[in-house]
C-alpha positions in Angstrom: 0.0 0.0 0.0 1.3 3.4 -0.8 1.7 5.9 2.0 -1.1 8.3 2.5 0.0 11.9 3.1 -1.2 13.4 6.4 -0.8 16.5 8.5 -0.8 16.2 12.3 -0.6 18.8 15.1 -1.9 19.7 18.5 -4.7 22.2 19.0 -5.4 24.1 22.2 -8.8 23.2 23.6 -10.0 24.3 27.0 -6.6 24.1 28.6 -5.4 20.9 27.0 -3.5 20.1 23.8 -5.7 17.9 21.5 -3.9 15.8 18.9 -5.3 15.5 15.5 -4.4 14.1 12.0 -5.8 15.2 8.6 -5.8 12.9 5.6 -6.9 13.7 2.0 -8.7 16.7 0.5 -12.3 17.6 -0.2 -15.3 18.1 2.1 -14.3 17.7 5.7 -15.4 14.6 7.6 -14.5 14.3 11.4 -13.9 10.8 12.7 -14.0 10.3 16.5 -12.9 7.0 17.9 -14.4 5.2 20.9 -12.9 5.2 24.4 -9.7 3.3 25.1 -8.5 3.3 21.5 -6.7 5.7 19.1 -7.7 7.6 15.9 -5.6 6.1 13.1 -5.6 2.5 14.4 -9.4 2.5 14.5 -9.9 4.2 11.2 -7.0 2.8 9.1 -9.3 1.1 6.6 -11.7 4.1 6.5 -8.8 6.4 5.7 -7.6 4.1 2.9 -11.0 4.0 1.3 -12.1 7.7 1.7 -9.0 9.9 1.7 -9.5 10.5 -2.1 -13.0 11.8 -1.5 -12.9 13.6 1.8 -10.6 15.6 4.1 -10.6 13.2 7.0 -10.0 14.8 10.4 -9.1 12.2 13.1 -9.3 13.6 16.6 -7.3 11.5 19.2 -9.0 11.7 22.5 
């Protein structure tokens, strides 16, 4: 599988630094994982299938 380009950073949110990753381009789609897991590991297949159609924003809680 070819590597999918991404951008990652921390955003300030009510006194904490919230980590996020962005994949793809297009209309934004926010993906929020369940408790006890992490963004990319939960949505790896989703990112592979949708990064050409959407700008996927994965928020890591």
